[in-house]
C-alpha positions as CSV (number, residue, x, y, z in Angstrom):
1,X,0.2,0.2,-0.3
2,X,2.8,2.4,1.2
3,X,5.0,1.9,-2.1
4,X,2.0,2.0,-4.6
5,X,1.4,4.8,-6.9
6,X,-1.3,6.7,-5.6
7,X,-4.5,7.3,-8.0
8,X,-4.7,10.2,-9.8
9,X,-8.3,11.7,-8.6
10,X,-9.2,13.7,-11.6
11,X,-9.4,10.3,-13.6
12,X,-12.2,8.9,-11.3
13,X,-15.3,9.2,-12.5
14,X,-16.8,10.6,-9.2
15,X,-13.6,13.6,-9.8
16,X,-15.5,13.9,-13.4
17,X,-18.7,14.0,-11.8
18,X,-17.9,16.2,-9.3
19,X,-16.4,18.5,-12.2
20,X,-19.5,18.4,-14.0
21,X,-21.8,19.7,-10.9
22,X,-19.5,22.3,-9.8
23,X,-20.1,24.3,-13.5
24,X,-22.5,26.7,-13.1
25,X,-22.9,25.3,-9.5
26,X,-25.8,27.8,-7.9
27,X,-25.7,26.6,-4.0
28,X,-29.5,27.2,-2.3
29,X,-29.2,26.9,1.7
30,X,-32.5,28.5,2.2
31,X,-34.3,26.5,-0.6
32,X,-32.3,22.9,0.5
33,X,-33.7,24.0,4.1
34,X,-37.3,25.0,3.2
35,X,-37.4,21.5,0.8
36,X,-36.2,19.4,3.1
37,X,-37.1,19.7,6.9
38,X,-34.8,17.5,8.0
39,X,-31.6,18.2,6.8
40,X,-30.1,19.5,10.0
41,X,-30.6,15.7,11.4
42,X,-29.3,14.4,8.6
43,X,-26.1,16.3,8.4
44,X,-25.5,16.3,12.1
45,X,-23.7,13.6,13.4
46,X,-21.6,12.6,16.8
47,X,-18.2,12.1,17.3
48,X,-17.0,10.8,20.7
49,X,-18.6,14.2,22.6
50,X,-18.6,16.3,19.7
51,X,-21.6,17.2,18.2
52,X,-21.2,18.3,14.6
53,X,-23.3,20.0,11.9
54,X,-22.8,19.9,8.6
55,X,-25.6,20.7,7.1
56,X,-25.1,24.5,6.3
57,X,-22.2,23.3,3.9
58,X,-22.8,23.6,0.1
59,X,-23.5,20.1,-0.2
60,X,-26.5,18.1,-1.5
61,X,-27.1,14.2,-1.3
62,X,-25.3,13.4,-4.6
63,X,-22.4,15.9,-4.0
64,X,-21.9,13.6,-0.9
65,X,-22.1,10.7,-2.9
66,X,-19.9,11.6,-5.3
67,X,-17.3,12.6,-3.0
68,X,-17.8,9.3,-0.8
69,X,-17.2,7.2,-3.7
70,X,-13.9,9.7,-4.3
71,X,-12.7,8.7,-0.9
72,X,-13.4,4.8,-1.5
73,X,-11.4,5.4,-4.9
74,X,-8.4,7.1,-3.5
75,X,-8.7,4.4,-0.2
76,X,-9.1,6.5,2.3
77,X,-10.0,3.3,5.1
78,X,-7.5,1.1,3.4
79,X,-4.5,3.7,4.0
80,X,-5.4,4.7,7.9
81,X,-5.2,1.0,8.4
82,X,-1.8,1.0,6.8
83,X,-0.8,4.1,8.9
84,X,-2.2,2.9,12.2
85,X,-0.1,-0.9,11.8
86,X,3.2,0.6,11.1
87,X,3.5,0.6,7.5
88,X,5.9,3.4,5.8
89,X,3.4,5.5,4.5
90,X,6.0,8.5,5.1
91,X,7.5,7.4,2.1
92,X,10.2,10.5,1.3
93,X,11.9,9.6,4.8
94,X,11.1,6.1,5.0
95,X,9.6,6.2,8.3
96,X,5.7,4.4,9.9
97,X,3.6,7.3,11.1
98,X,1.8,6.1,14.3
99,X,1.1,9.4,16.2
100,X,-1.7,7.8,16.7
101,X,0.1,5.0,18.8
102,X,0.8,7.8,21.3
103,X,-2.9,7.9,23.1
104,X,-3.7,4.1,22.9
105,X,-4.6,2.7,26.0
106,X,-1.6,0.6,27.5
107,X,-3.2,-2.9,27.3
108,X,-3.8,-3.2,23.6
109,X,-7.1,-3.1,21.4
110,X,-10.3,-2.2,22.9
111,X,-12.6,-3.6,20.4
112,X,-10.7,-6.6,19.3
113,X,-11.1,-6.0,15.1
114,X,-7.8,-6.6,13.0
115,X,-8.0,-2.9,11.9
116,X,-6.2,-2.3,16.1
117,X,-2.5,-3.3,16.1
118,X,-2.3,-5.8,18.4
119,X,-0.8,-5.5,22.1
120,X,2.7,-5.0,22.2
121,X,3.0,-4.6,18.3
122,X,6.1,-4.8,16.8
123,X,7.5,-2.0,14.0
124,X,10.7,-1.9,12.6
125,X,11.8,-4.0,15.4
126,X,10.7,-1.6,18.6
127,X,7.6,-2.7,20.6
128,X,5.5,0.8,20.4
129,X,3.5,0.2,23.4
130,X,6.1,-0.8,25.6
131,X,8.3,2.2,24.4
132,X,5.7,4.9,24.8
133,X,3.9,3.8,27.8
134,X,7.4,3.2,29.2
135,X,8.0,6.8,28.3
136,X,5.1,8.4,29.7
137,X,5.4,6.8,32.9
138,X,8.8,8.6,33.3
139,X,7.4,11.9,32.2
140,X,4.2,11.8,34.8
141,X,6.5,10.5,37.7
142,X,8.7,13.5,36.9
143,X,5.4,16.2,36.6
144,X,4.4,15.0,39.9
145,X,7.7,15.6,41.2
146,X,7.3,19.2,39.9
147,X,3.9,19.3,41.6
148,X,3.9,18.1,44.5
149,X,6.9,20.3,45.3
150,X,9.8,16.9,45.7
151,X,11.3,18.7,42.9
152,X,13.6,21.4,43.6
153,X,16.1,23.9,42.1
154,X,19.8,24.0,43.4
155,X,18.8,25.9,46.6
156,X,15.9,23.6,47.3
157,X,12.9,25.9,46.7
158,X,10.0,24.7,44.7
159,X,9.4,25.0,40.6
160,X,6.6,28.0,40.4
161,X,7.5,28.3,36.4
162,X,8.2,26.1,33.2
163,X,9.8,27.7,30.6
164,X,8.9,25.4,27.9
165,X,12.0,26.4,25.1
166,X,11.0,24.9,21.3
167,X,9.9,25.6,18.1
168,X,7.4,24.7,15.5
169,X,5.4,21.7,16.6
170,X,7.5,21.3,20.1
171,X,5.7,25.1,20.6
172,X,3.1,25.3,19.1
173,X,1.2,22.3,20.4
174,X,1.8,22.8,24.2
175,X,1.2,26.6,23.9
176,X,-2.2,26.3,22.6
177,X,-3.1,23.3,24.6
178,X,-2.0,25.0,27.7
179,X,-3.6,28.1,27.5
180,X,-6.8,26.0,26.3
181,X,-6.9,24.0,29.5
182,X,-5.7,27.0,32.3
183,X,-8.9,26.0,34.2
184,X,-6.6,22.7,35.0
185,X,-3.7,24.1,35.9
186,X,-2.0,23.6,39.4
187,X,-2.4,26.5,41.5
188,X,1.1,28.0,42.3
189,X,2.0,27.1,38.5
190,X,3.0,29.0,35.2
191,X,3.9,27.6,32.2
192,X,5.2,30.1,29.3
193,X,7.1,29.1,26.1
194,X,9.9,30.4,24.3
195,X,9.7,29.6,20.1
196,X,11.5,33.0,18.4
197,X,15.3,33.2,18.0
198,X,14.3,36.9,18.5
199,X,15.9,37.6,21.3
200,X,13.0,39.9,22.6
201,X,11.2,36.5,23.3
202,X,13.4,35.0,25.5
203,X,13.8,38.3,27.4
204,X,10.7,39.1,28.0
205,X,9.7,35.5,29.0
206,X,12.4,35.5,31.6
207,X,12.4,39.4,32.8
208,X,10.4,38.8,35.9
209,X,11.2,35.7,37.1
210,X,13.0,34.3,40.0
211,X,15.9,31.6,39.0
212,X,15.5,29.7,42.2
213,X,12.0,29.1,41.0
214,X,12.0,28.5,37.3
215,X,12.4,25.0,35.5
216,X,13.4,25.2,31.9
217,X,12.4,22.2,29.1
218,X,14.7,22.0,26.3
219,X,12.4,20.5,23.4
220,X,14.4,19.2,20.6
221,X,14.6,15.5,19.1
222,X,18.5,16.4,17.5
223,X,19.0,18.4,20.3
224,X,20.6,20.8,17.5
225,X,17.5,23.1,16.1
226,X,19.3,26.1,16.0
227,X,16.4,28.5,17.0
228,X,15.8,26.6,19.9
229,X,19.6,25.7,21.3
230,X,20.4,29.1,20.7
231,X,17.1,30.0,23.2
232,X,18.3,27.5,25.6
233,X,22.0,28.7,25.7
234,X,20.6,31.8,26.2
235,X,17.8,30.5,29.1
236,X,21.5,28.8,30.8
237,X,23.2,31.7,30.7
238,X,20.3,33.6,32.4
239,X,20.2,31.2,34.8
240,X,24.0,31.5,36.0
241,X,24.3,35.1,35.6
242,X,21.3,35.5,38.2
243,X,22.5,32.9,40.7
244,X,25.4,33.8,40.4
245,X,24.5,37.6,41.2
246,X,22.8,36.2,44.4
247,X,25.4,33.8,45.6
248,X,23.4,30.7,44.8
249,X,26.0,29.4,42.4
250,X,29.7,30.0,42.1
251,X,30.6,32.7,39.2
252,X,34.6,31.3,39.6
253,X,36.3,29.8,36.6
254,X,37.8,27.6,38.6
255,X,36.8,23.5,38.3
256,X,35.0,23.8,41.4
257,X,33.0,27.0,40.1
258,X,32.1,24.9,36.9
259,X,30.9,21.8,38.6
260,X,28.4,24.6,40.9
261,X,27.2,25.8,37.9
262,X,26.6,22.5,36.2
263,X,25.1,21.5,39.3
264,X,22.5,24.2,38.7
265,X,21.9,23.4,35.2
266,X,21.0,20.0,36.8
267,X,18.4,20.9,38.7
268,X,16.8,24.1,36.6
269,X,17.1,22.3,32.7
270,X,15.3,18.7,31.4
271,X,15.0,17.9,28.1
272,X,12.6,16.5,25.6
273,X,15.3,14.4,22.9
274,X,16.9,11.4,22.1
275,X,20.1,12.9,21.5
276,X,21.4,12.0,25.1
277,X,25.1,12.9,24.3
278,X,24.5,16.3,23.1
279,X,21.9,16.8,26.7
280,X,24.8,15.0,28.7
281,X,27.4,17.9,27.0
282,X,25.2,20.9,27.6
283,X,24.7,20.3,31.4
284,X,21.3,18.2,31.8
285,X,21.8,14.6,33.6
286,X,20.0,12.0,30.8
287,X,18.4,10.7,33.4
288,X,16.2,13.8,32.8
289,X,16.0,13.5,29.1
290,X,12.4,12.1,27.8
291,X,12.5,10.9,24.2
292,X,10.2,10.4,21.5
293,X,10.7,8.9,18.0
294,X,11.4,9.6,14.1
295,X,7.6,7.9,13.6
296,X,6.0,11.0,15.3
297,X,6.2,14.3,13.2
298,X,6.8,17.1,15.7
299,X,3.3,18.7,14.5
300,X,1.6,15.5,15.7
301,X,3.4,15.2,19.2
302,X,2.1,17.4,21.6
303,X,0.4,14.0,23.3
304,X,4.6,12.7,23.6
305,X,6.9,14.0,25.9
306,X,6.7,16.7,24.0
307,X,3.6,17.8,25.9
308,X,5.7,17.5,29.5
309,X,5.0,20.9,29.9
310,X,1.0,20.1,30.0
311,X,1.3,17.1,32.0
312,X,2.9,19.3,34.6
313,X,0.6,22.0,34.8
314,X,-2.5,20.0,34.2
315,X,-1.1,16.5,36.3
316,X,-1.1,12.9,34.9
317,X,-4.2,12.6,35.4
318,X,-5.3,15.5,33.2
319,X,-2.9,14.5,30.9
320,X,-4.4,10.5,30.3
321,X,-7.8,12.7,30.1
322,X,-6.5,14.8,27.4
323,X,-5.0,11.6,25.6
324,X,-8.2,9.6,25.9
325,X,-9.8,12.4,24.2
326,X,-7.5,11.8,21.2
327,X,-8.2,7.8,21.5
328,X,-11.7,8.3,20.9
329,X,-11.2,10.6,18.0
330,X,-9.1,7.2,17.0
331,X,-11.7,5.1,17.1
332,X,-14.0,6.6,15.5
333,X,-12.0,7.2,12.4
334,X,-10.9,3.7,12.6
335,X,-14.3,2.1,13.2
336,X,-17.1,4.3,11.7
337,X,-18.3,4.3,8.2
338,X,-17.4,6.7,5.4
339,X,-20.8,8.2,5.3
340,X,-20.9,8.7,9.0
341,X,-17.1,9.5,9.9
342,X,-16.7,13.1,10.5
343,X,-13.3,13.5,9.9
344,X,-13.7,11.7,6.7
345,X,-16.4,14.0,5.9
346,X,-15.1,17.0,7.0
347,X,-11.9,16.6,4.8
348,X,-14.5,15.6,1.9
349,X,-15.8,19.0,2.0
350,X,-12.5,20.7,2.0
351,X,-11.8,18.7,-1.1
352,X,-14.9,20.1,-2.5
353,X,-14.5,23.6,-1.9
354,X,-10.7,23.7,-2.6
355,X,-10.5,21.7,-6.0
356,X,-14.1,22.2,-7.0
357,X,-15.5,25.2,-6.0
358,X,-12.1,26.9,-5.9
359,X,-12.0,28.0,-2.3
360,X,-8.2,28.9,-1.0
361,X,-8.7,29.8,2.7
362,X,-10.1,28.1,5.3
363,X,-11.3,30.3,8.7
364,X,-11.4,28.9,12.0
365,X,-13.2,30.2,14.3
366,X,-13.4,29.2,18.0
367,X,-16.0,30.9,20.2
368,X,-14.2,29.6,23.3
369,X,-11.2,32.2,24.3
370,X,-9.7,29.8,25.9
371,X,-8.9,28.6,21.9
372,X,-7.2,31.5,21.1
373,X,-4.0,29.7,20.0
374,X,-5.7,26.7,17.9
375,X,-5.8,28.4,14.6
376,X,-2.4,28.9,14.7
377,X,-1.5,25.5,15.8
378,X,-3.4,24.6,12.9
379,X,-2.0,26.3,11.1
380,X,1.0,24.2,11.0
381,X,-0.9,20.8,11.3
382,X,-3.1,21.8,8.3
383,X,-0.1,23.6,5.5
384,X,2.8,21.9,6.5
385,X,1.2,18.6,5.8
386,X,-0.5,19.4,2.8
387,X,1.2,22.2,1.2
388,X,3.2,19.4,-1.1
389,X,3.7,20.3,-5.0
390,X,4.3,16.2,-5.9
391,X,2.6,13.5,-4.8
392,X,4.2,10.4,-2.8
393,X,5.5,9.0,-5.6
394,X,7.2,12.0,-6.6
395,X,5.0,12.7,-9.6
396,X,3.3,16.0,-9.9
397,X,0.1,16.4,-8.3
398,X,-2.7,16.5,-10.5
399,X,-4.9,18.8,-8.2
400,X,-4.6,21.9,-6.0
401,X,-3.3,20.8,-2.6
402,X,-3.7,22.2,0.7
403,X,-5.7,25.4,1.9
404,X,-4.7,28.6,3.8
405,X,-5.8,28.5,7.6
406,X,-6.5,31.1,9.9
407,X,-8.7,32.9,12.1
408,X,-9.6,34.3,15.7
409,X,-11.9,33.8,18.4
410,X,-15.2,35.4,18.4
411,X,-16.4,37.5,18.8
412,X,-13.5,39.3,18.0
413,X,-13.4,37.8,14.4
414,X,-16.8,39.7,13.9
415,X,-15.4,43.1,14.4
416,X,-12.1,42.1,12.4
417,X,-12.8,40.5,9.3
418,X,-16.3,38.7,9.0
419,X,-17.1,41.4,6.8
420,X,-14.9,39.4,4.1
421,X,-16.7,36.5,5.0
422,X,-20.1,38.5,4.5
423,X,-19.5,40.4,2.0
424,X,-16.7,39.5,0.1
425,X,-16.3,38.0,-3.2
426,X,-14.1,35.0,-1.8
427,X,-15.5,31.7,-0.9
428,X,-14.3,31.0,2.5
429,X,-15.1,27.7,4.4
430,X,-15.6,28.4,8.1
431,X,-15.5,26.2,11.3
432,X,-17.2,27.6,14.5
433,X,-16.4,26.0,17.3
434,X,-18.0,26.2,21.1
435,X,-18.9,25.2,24.3
436,X,-22.0,24.7,26.2
437,X,-20.4,25.1,30.1
438,X,-18.0,27.8,30.3
439,X,-15.2,27.7,32.7
440,X,-16.3,30.8,34.3
441,X,-20.3,31.4,34.4
442,X,-20.3,34.8,35.0
443,X,-23.9,37.2,34.9
444,X,-23.8,40.7,33.9
445,X,-25.7,41.9,37.2
446,X,-27.0,45.2,35.9
447,X,-27.3,44.6,32.2
448,X,-27.5,47.8,29.8
449,X,-31.8,48.5,30.0
450,X,-32.1,47.1,27.1
451,X,-30.7,44.2,24.8
452,X,-28.6,42.4,27.9
453,X,-31.0,42.0,31.0
454,X,-30.2,42.6,34.8
455,X,-28.8,38.9,35.1
456,X,-28.0,37.7,31.9
457,X,-26.0,34.5,31.5
458,X,-22.9,36.2,29.8
459,X,-22.0,32.5,27.7
460,X,-25.3,32.3,26.4
461,X,-25.1,35.8,25.1
462,X,-21.6,34.7,23.9
463,X,-22.8,31.6,22.2
464,X,-26.1,33.4,20.5
465,X,-23.6,35.0,18.6
466,X,-22.0,31.6,17.1
467,X,-25.6,30.5,16.7
468,X,-26.6,33.7,14.6
469,X,-23.4,34.3,12.6
470,X,-23.6,30.9,11.0
471,X,-27.5,31.3,10.4
472,X,-26.0,34.9,8.7
473,X,-23.7,33.2,6.3
474,X,-26.5,30.3,5.5
475,X,-29.5,32.4,4.6
476,X,-28.2,36.0,4.2
477,X,-30.4,39.1,4.1
478,X,-32.5,39.4,0.5
479,X,-32.8,42.7,-1.0
480,X,-36.6,42.9,-0.4
481,X,-35.7,41.9,3.3
482,X,-34.1,44.6,3.2
483,X,-36.4,47.4,1.6
484,X,-38.8,45.9,4.0
485,X,-37.0,47.9,7.2
486,X,-37.7,50.7,5.3
487,X,-34.1,51.0,3.9
488,X,-33.2,54.1,1.6
489,X,-33.0,52.7,-1.9
490,X,-29.4,53.9,-2.8
491,X,-28.3,51.5,0.4
492,X,-30.1,49.0,-0.6
493,X,-27.3,46.6,-2.2
494,X,-24.9,47.9,0.4
495,X,-27.0,45.9,3.2
496,X,-27.6,42.5,1.1
497,X,-25.9,39.7,2.3
498,X,-26.0,37.4,-0.6
499,X,-25.6,34.3,2.1
500,X,-24.9,30.8,1.1
501,X,-21.5,30.8,2.6
502,X,-20.7,27.6,4.4
503,X,-20.2,26.3,7.8
504,X,-19.5,23.6,10.1
505,X,-20.4,23.9,13.4
506,X,-18.4,21.9,16.2
507,X,-20.3,21.8,19.6
508,X,-18.8,20.2,22.9
509,X,-20.1,20.4,26.5
510,X,-17.1,21.8,28.1
511,X,-13.1,22.9,27.3
512,X,-12.2,19.8,29.5
513,X,-8.6,18.3,28.5
514,X,-10.7,15.0,26.7
515,X,-12.7,18.0,24.3
516,X,-9.2,19.5,23.3
517,X,-7.9,15.9,22.7
518,X,-10.6,15.3,20.4
519,X,-10.4,18.5,18.9
520,X,-7.0,18.4,18.0
521,X,-7.2,14.6,16.1
522,X,-10.1,15.4,14.4
523,X,-8.5,17.8,12.3
524,X,-5.4,15.6,12.2
525,X,-7.9,13.0,10.5
526,X,-9.2,15.9,8.1
527,X,-5.5,16.4,7.3
528,X,-5.1,12.3,6.3
529,X,-8.3,12.5,4.4
530,X,-7.3,15.1,2.2
531,X,-3.5,14.5,1.8
532,X,-5.0,10.5,0.5
533,X,-7.5,12.1,-1.8
534,X,-4.4,14.4,-3.3
535,X,-2.3,11.6,-3.0
536,X,0.5,13.2,-1.0
537,X,2.8,12.4,2.2
538,X,1.2,14.5,4.6
539,X,4.0,13.5,6.7
540,X,7.1,14.7,5.6
541,X,8.2,18.7,5.4
542,X,11.2,19.3,3.5
543,X,9.5,22.6,2.4
544,X,10.9,24.1,6.0
545,X,14.8,22.8,5.2
546,X,16.1,25.3,2.7
547,X,15.8,28.7,3.9
548,X,16.9,27.4,7.6
549,X,20.0,26.1,5.3
550,X,20.3,29.5,3.7
551,X,20.4,31.0,7.0
552,X,23.5,29.2,7.7
553,X,25.3,30.2,4.9
554,X,24.2,33.7,4.7
555,X,25.0,34.1,8.5
556,X,28.9,35.0,8.5
557,X,27.3,37.9,5.6
558,X,25.4,39.1,8.5
559,X,28.2,39.1,10.9
560,X,30.7,41.2,8.4
561,X,32.0,38.8,6.8
562,X,32.9,41.0,3.1
563,X,33.5,37.4,1.5
564,X,30.3,35.8,2.5
565,X,28.6,39.0,1.5
566,X,30.0,39.5,-1.8
567,X,28.9,35.6,-2.7
568,X,25.2,36.8,-2.3
569,X,22.6,37.9,-5.0
570,X,22.6,41.9,-5.4
571,X,18.7,42.0,-3.4
572,X,20.7,40.1,-0.8
573,X,23.7,42.3,-0.9
574,X,22.0,45.1,-0.6
575,X,19.5,44.0,2.1
576,X,22.4,43.3,4.4
577,X,24.7,46.0,3.5
578,X,21.9,48.3,4.7
579,X,21.4,46.0,7.8
580,X,24.8,46.8,8.6
581,X,24.5,50.7,8.0
582,X,21.6,50.6,10.2
583,X,23.1,48.5,12.9
584,X,24.3,50.2,16.0
């Protein structure tokens, strides 16, 4: 399966049928809902705790039927089976893709079907379950020590702030989940996240910290990522300077002084890495290094040891609940027929919009402030995975691939970019995400005497916007309706909302660790579905390499090396020269 050439989706009968429908396609959500009283029920599905309403999408029974046939032709279910079984579907790196194994319960299959890898299943000579749960146990044991105060800094004080140093998936995942689950964070603990090599980032994150109560987690699989290791050295330098100033460590340039500083690093730094020799050379005790594997890409790794900061913050039990949420959606993906399979259906709708209705971007709009980093997280997950121009056999793609993912939490976005979604000329499918029960159910005791009554539940007011926006986008407002309000004729057209703007509504009971895991897994499998249809390898990321390589080559020129500067193209040379002029 993994080594065979992908099908050309454009050559299938299903694709050709969809092209025919798309030609001159005129959606009519008002008419479709009027003609079918059961449309909402037909297109609403349950995936674990997530209620997903697809009814306001630009889809009919005929369109959905062809999309499902396309999924069958592309072998979505078969490729998913190959993935969870450990086949090397990441062909350009010749690797298995087993992020789903990170959240499999200890003890093996829950349903007993042959689609579930057996307990203790071995891939490339490694017992995956044993390794995953061995690492989790180590992470949880460490998390408990930090949380109960038995892990202390070099002066004997308990840890109050954890600073995660990483980039890409080693940052976007942990920071998003930490922000999403702040109500679950243990009192007296705080996590901060450093990723950008801009020195302002680490300066601001450490400026007000007490080094005696600060723990750094350096997350880099190879312990060689330029940005992460640069920031790690700056953090170590900060620790030595601050502890040295207070006399907590020696600043003497003697073997004893060096040992004092090394001892401080060992108490204030741990690593998420498999390069134990480099970890030890940095000063971190290899016993305090938590590993992960080449079969999990960075953007799929927050449920591995990369989530150590989250495990500390919300505790092992909270993290287990987080993993259980992932697994619930994995099981839904694995066992649910395609026609009711939520990630598959959402992925197919994205293919419909991207390839047939020529949408170029996709908005994710969480009506939950704690999910304010979720769109940024999805940007890496979706665009690093499916931003590809060749198929997994190296041949050129035959379709457009990938979507530009973006978004902000509601209601902030309503006062920013919703104008474009409602009345602009571009088709922008949007996912709306909300929870029924807020972490902080506040009431407006006084109200405003008009729209907001005294004692109003603010979350209900918030969710009224959630419901209203998807309704407005779907059904719009006609010129006749605008005129009926007494609007002057010269501004009628400006106040018309065309409607037929597609949305998906996702509603969960509350933003629990499990629900956050479910949301992440949902989008992982949406990405998988799209990538399978397009025939691309969604699990490599060669596109991030060239700029990094060139940065290392250009660095000497930026430092003033004339020969290196002369070797650059004229634009780069001119920009560097101007930078050197401007730099104090």
